[in-house]
MDTraj code that builds the backbone (N, CA, C; nanometers):
import mdtraj as md
import numpy as np

residues = "MET ASN ALA ASN LEU ASP GLN GLN GLU ALA GLU LEU VAL GLN SER LEU ILE GLN SER GLY ARG ARG ILE ILE GLY ILE ALA LEU GLY ASN PRO TYR ASP LEU LEU ALA PHE PRO GLN LEU ARG THR TYR LEU ALA THR TYR GLU TYR THR VAL PRO ALA MET ALA ALA ALA ILE ARG THR ILE PHE GLY ALA ILE PRO ALA GLN GLY HIS LEU PRO VAL SER LEU PRO GLY LEU TYR PRO LEU GLY HIS SER ALA ALA ASP SER".split()
xyz = np.array([
    [-0.0451, 0.6203, 0.7396],
    [-0.0681, 0.5094, 0.8150],
    [-0.1463, 0.5196, 0.9141],
    [-0.1843, 0.3893, 0.8936],
    [-0.3260, 0.3573, 0.9668],
    [-0.4537, 0.3949, 0.9126],
    [-0.4471, 0.4335, 0.7788],
    [-0.5787, 0.5124, 0.7242],
    [-0.6956, 0.3977, 0.7747],
    [-0.6946, 0.2661, 0.7867],
    [-0.8038, 0.2082, 0.8217],
    [-0.8727, 0.2644, 0.9698],
    [-0.8072, 0.3225, 1.0690],
    [-0.8135, 0.3502, 1.1870],
    [-0.8666, 0.5114, 1.1981],
    [-0.8243, 0.5714, 1.0652],
    [-0.8498, 0.7264, 1.1023],
    [-0.9177, 0.7688, 0.9590],
    [-1.0590, 0.7795, 1.0089],
    [-1.1487, 0.8226, 0.9169],
    [-1.1119, 0.9683, 0.8411],
    [-1.0616, 1.0729, 0.8849],
    [-1.0319, 1.1781, 0.7726],
    [-0.9031, 1.1329, 0.6953],
    [-0.8513, 1.0222, 0.7334],
    [-0.7240, 1.0072, 0.6366],
    [-0.8088, 0.8989, 0.5288],
    [-0.8627, 0.8184, 0.5796],
    [-0.9552, 0.7335, 0.4957],
    [-1.0128, 0.8400, 0.3626],
    [-1.0986, 0.8952, 0.4504],
    [-1.1908, 1.0080, 0.3355],
    [-1.1002, 1.0969, 0.2356],
    [-0.9794, 1.1249, 0.2794],
    [-0.9099, 1.1678, 0.1962],
    [-0.8151, 1.1156, 0.0634],
    [-0.8123, 0.9807, 0.1081],
    [-0.7730, 0.8679, 0.0332],
    [-0.9009, 0.8445, -0.0685],
    [-0.9817, 0.8108, -0.0150],
    [-1.1298, 0.8048, -0.1113],
    [-1.1343, 0.8993, -0.2024],
    [-1.1141, 1.0576, -0.1661],
    [-1.1295, 1.1228, -0.2497],
    [-1.0206, 1.1290, -0.3628],
    [-0.9292, 1.0991, -0.3224],
    [-0.8154, 1.1081, -0.4207],
    [-0.8655, 0.9538, -0.5560],
    [-0.9152, 0.8866, -0.4685],
    [-0.9470, 0.7803, -0.5756],
    [-1.0248, 0.7896, -0.6490],
    [-1.1483, 0.8758, -0.6152],
    [-1.2529, 0.8859, -0.6932],
    [-1.2149, 1.0150, -0.7773],
    [-1.1085, 1.0589, -0.7615],
    [-1.0324, 1.1902, -0.8893],
    [-1.0159, 1.1129, -0.9913],
    [-1.0202, 0.9937, -1.0249],
    [-1.0037, 0.9016, -1.1646],
    [-0.8832, 0.9497, -1.1955],
    [-0.7756, 0.9846, -1.0746],
    [-0.6393, 1.0158, -1.1102],
    [-0.5605, 0.8753, -1.0875],
    [-0.4458, 0.8296, -1.1567],
    [-0.3808, 0.7158, -1.0711],
    [-0.3284, 0.7348, -0.9702],
    [-0.3514, 0.6489, -0.8624],
    [-0.3180, 0.6496, -0.7064],
    [-0.2450, 0.5690, -0.7198],
    [-0.1036, 0.5652, -0.5939],
    [-0.0259, 0.4667, -0.5223],
    [-0.0731, 0.4653, -0.4334],
    [-0.0980, 0.3412, -0.3434],
    [-0.1165, 0.3609, -0.1977],
    [0.0257, 0.3100, -0.1698],
    [0.0792, 0.3598, -0.0489],
    [0.1618, 0.3113, 0.0204],
    [0.1777, 0.3157, 0.2049],
    [0.1470, 0.1929, 0.2356],
    [0.1193, 0.1738, 0.3813],
    [0.2617, 0.1561, 0.4550],
    [0.2772, 0.2953, 0.5479],
    [0.4035, 0.3005, 0.6058],
    [0.4277, 0.2006, 0.7086],
    [0.3090, 0.1709, 0.7756],
    [0.3418, 0.0784, 0.9127],
    [0.2826, -0.0499, 0.8751],
    [0.1662, -0.1266, 0.8280],
    [0.1248, -0.2226, 0.8220],
    [0.0479, -0.2180, 0.6843],
    [0.0210, -0.3538, 0.6424],
    [-0.0475, -0.3595, 0.5192],
    [-0.2184, -0.3505, 0.5074],
    [-0.2499, -0.3377, 0.6160],
    [-0.4015, -0.3359, 0.6431],
    [-0.4615, -0.2277, 0.5971],
    [-0.4272, -0.1492, 0.5898],
    [-0.4930, -0.0260, 0.5258],
    [-0.5437, -0.0391, 0.3729],
    [-0.5067, -0.1387, 0.3081],
    [-0.5548, -0.1706, 0.1736],
    [-0.6946, -0.2409, 0.2039],
    [-0.7022, -0.2930, 0.3225],
    [-0.8617, -0.3260, 0.3334],
    [-0.9722, -0.2247, 0.3393],
    [-0.9227, -0.0741, 0.3400],
    [-1.0158, 0.0093, 0.3478],
    [-1.0473, 0.0693, 0.2184],
    [-0.9195, 0.0273, 0.1097],
    [-0.9105, 0.0483, -0.0153],
    [-0.8789, -0.0329, -0.1227],
    [-0.9548, -0.1757, -0.1382],
    [-0.9855, -0.2672, -0.2011],
    [-0.9518, -0.2150, -0.3325],
    [-1.0031, -0.1083, -0.3930],
    [-1.0359, -0.0487, -0.5181],
    [-0.8730, -0.0012, -0.6047],
    [-0.7598, 0.0278, -0.5028],
    [-0.6614, 0.0554, -0.5375],
    [-0.5733, -0.0214, -0.6165],
    [-0.5460, -0.0310, -0.7268],
    [-0.4550, -0.1263, -0.8094],
    [-0.2942, -0.1392, -0.7760],
    [-0.2618, -0.0707, -0.6903],
    [-0.1287, -0.0282, -0.6828],
    [-0.0940, 0.0117, -0.5398],
    [-0.0517, -0.0617, -0.4745],
    [-0.0235, -0.0907, -0.3416],
    [0.0776, -0.0904, -0.2920],
    [0.1660, -0.0644, -0.1865],
    [0.3087, -0.1035, -0.1620],
    [0.3301, -0.0969, -0.0033],
    [0.3659, -0.1705, 0.0607],
    [0.3658, -0.1795, 0.2206],
    [0.5175, -0.1647, 0.2653],
    [0.5596, -0.0625, 0.3394],
    [0.6879, -0.0473, 0.3555],
    [0.6910, -0.1181, 0.5219],
    [0.6030, -0.1449, 0.6291],
    [0.6171, -0.1967, 0.7634],
    [0.6464, -0.0975, 0.8422],
    [0.7299, 0.0034, 0.8089],
    [0.7930, 0.1090, 0.8998],
    [0.7637, 0.2503, 0.8316],
    [0.7932, 0.3597, 0.9083],
    [0.8012, 0.4697, 0.8618],
    [0.9235, 0.5681, 0.8835],
    [1.0124, 0.4614, 0.8709],
    [1.1581, 0.5466, 0.8334],
    [1.2007, 0.6260, 0.7127],
    [1.2768, 0.7001, 0.7426],
    [1.3334, 0.7692, 0.5878],
    [1.3969, 0.6537, 0.5054],
    [1.4447, 0.5988, 0.5383],
    [1.5449, 0.4809, 0.4440],
    [1.3931, 0.4242, 0.3941],
    [1.2951, 0.3822, 0.4687],
    [1.1918, 0.2978, 0.4288],
    [1.0901, 0.3738, 0.2957],
    [1.0630, 0.4797, 0.3650],
    [1.0070, 0.6000, 0.2373],
    [1.0944, 0.6051, 0.1039],
    [1.2382, 0.6079, 0.1344],
    [1.3058, 0.6209, 0.0049],
    [1.3065, 0.4977, -0.0648],
    [1.3112, 0.3887, -0.0077],
    [1.3081, 0.2630, -0.0667],
    [1.1526, 0.2605, -0.1458],
    [1.0482, 0.3146, -0.1111],
    [0.9174, 0.2754, -0.1789],
    [0.9084, 0.3878, -0.2839],
    [0.9601, 0.5211, -0.2698],
    [0.9936, 0.6069, -0.3838],
    [1.0879, 0.5286, -0.4876],
    [1.1673, 0.4675, -0.4691],
    [1.2540, 0.3975, -0.5963],
    [1.2266, 0.3088, -0.6377],
    [1.1338, 0.2311, -0.5303],
    [1.0319, 0.1342, -0.6272],
    [0.9147, 0.1503, -0.7081],
    [0.8817, 0.2797, -0.7043],
    [0.7265, 0.3239, -0.7756],
    [0.8116, 0.3500, -0.8914],
    [0.9520, 0.4028, -0.8756],
    [0.9943, 0.4679, -1.0020],
    [1.0690, 0.4022, -1.1010],
    [1.1091, 0.2502, -1.0291],
    [1.1634, 0.1638, -1.1080],
    [1.3290, 0.1270, -1.1142],
    [1.3596, 0.2095, -1.0087],
    [1.5150, 0.1953, -0.9614],
    [1.5518, 0.0663, -0.8869],
    [1.4510, 0.0156, -0.8118],
    [1.4757, -0.1302, -0.7417],
    [1.3228, -0.1922, -0.7468],
    [1.3524, -0.3143, -0.7395],
    [1.2176, -0.4414, -0.7531],
    [1.1588, -0.4155, -0.6431],
    [1.0369, -0.4475, -0.6728],
    [0.9383, -0.4775, -0.5419],
    [0.9690, -0.6095, -0.5032],
    [1.0176, -0.6572, -0.3792],
    [1.0930, -0.8062, -0.3400],
    [1.0203, -0.8373, -0.2509],
    [0.9116, -0.7890, -0.1623],
    [0.8644, -0.8542, -0.0359],
    [0.7426, -0.9249, -0.0794],
    [0.7058, -1.0293, 0.0549],
    [0.5860, -1.1011, 0.0731],
    [0.5076, -1.0442, 0.1694],
    [0.3929, -1.0409, 0.1337],
    [0.2715, -1.0331, 0.2565],
    [0.3020, -1.1226, 0.3843],
    [0.3548, -1.1109, 0.4948],
    [0.3372, -1.1502, 0.5975],
    [0.2280, -1.2069, 0.6750],
    [0.0895, -1.1439, 0.6175],
    [-0.0460, -1.1826, 0.7009],
    [-0.1198, -1.1918, 0.5666],
    [-0.2051, -1.2072, 0.5612],
    [-0.3291, -1.2401, 0.5049],
    [-0.4114, -1.1148, 0.4843],
    [-0.4673, -1.0853, 0.3797],
    [-0.5921, -0.9803, 0.3512],
    [-0.6740, -1.0101, 0.3255],
    [-0.7760, -1.0360, 0.3827],
    [-0.9218, -1.1392, 0.3941],
    [-0.9646, -1.0748, 0.2258],
    [-0.9821, -1.1458, 0.1385],
    [-1.0916, -1.1306, 0.0258],
    [-0.9923, -1.0535, -0.1019],
    [-0.8782, -1.0442, -0.0449],
    [-0.7627, -0.9488, -0.1585],
    [-0.6590, -1.0321, -0.1928],
    [-0.5602, -1.0518, -0.0693],
    [-0.4433, -1.1207, -0.1007],
    [-0.4163, -1.2233, -0.0127],
    [-0.3720, -1.3892, -0.0088],
    [-0.3201, -1.4504, 0.0757],
    [-0.1827, -1.4291, 0.1000],
    [-0.1847, -1.4846, 0.2350],
    [-0.0371, -1.4981, 0.3008],
    [0.0538, -1.5439, 0.2017],
    [0.2122, -1.4149, 0.1836],
    [0.2884, -1.4704, 0.1059],
    [0.2800, -1.3966, -0.0377],
    [0.1679, -1.2987, -0.0594],
    [0.1717, -1.2459, -0.1828],
    [0.2534, -1.1738, -0.2083],
    [0.2737, -1.1339, -0.3472],
    [0.4260, -1.0453, -0.3895],
    [0.3937, -0.9902, -0.5051],
    [0.4809, -0.8952, -0.5420],
    [0.4507, -0.8127, -0.6599],
    [0.4871, -0.9128, -0.7933],
    [0.5494, -1.0224, -0.7540],
    [0.5410, -1.1092, -0.8917],
    [0.4332, -1.2009, -0.8962],
    [0.3488, -1.1600, -0.7895],
    [0.2173, -1.2683, -0.8462],
    [0.1102, -1.2170, -0.8631],
    [0.1161, -1.0846, -0.9324],
    [0.0347, -0.9854, -0.9913],
    [0.0570, -0.9689, -1.1188],
])
top = md.Topology()
chain = top.add_chain()
for i, resn in enumerate(residues, 1):
    res = top.add_residue(resn, chain, resSeq=i)
    for name in ("N", "CA", "C"):
        top.add_atom(name, md.element.get_by_symbol(name[0]), res)
traj = md.Trajectory(xyz[None], top)
């Protein structure tokens, strides 16, 4: 949450990305963290950090439910307003 504003969290995510393992980013607050990690190939934004939102993210990652949302903002240089998983 807010890794784009927290240097330690950003460094942790960068080290995970550099490990060569498959990484899935999950933004629990807003999608802007992806701007700090544009190399992530899989990214999910829940827009909140409640237990139901986190459970839905996990269910989406494991294929139990489809990703249905659309970006309510643009992520300059990455995705336009309204982008969705179906666009990828």
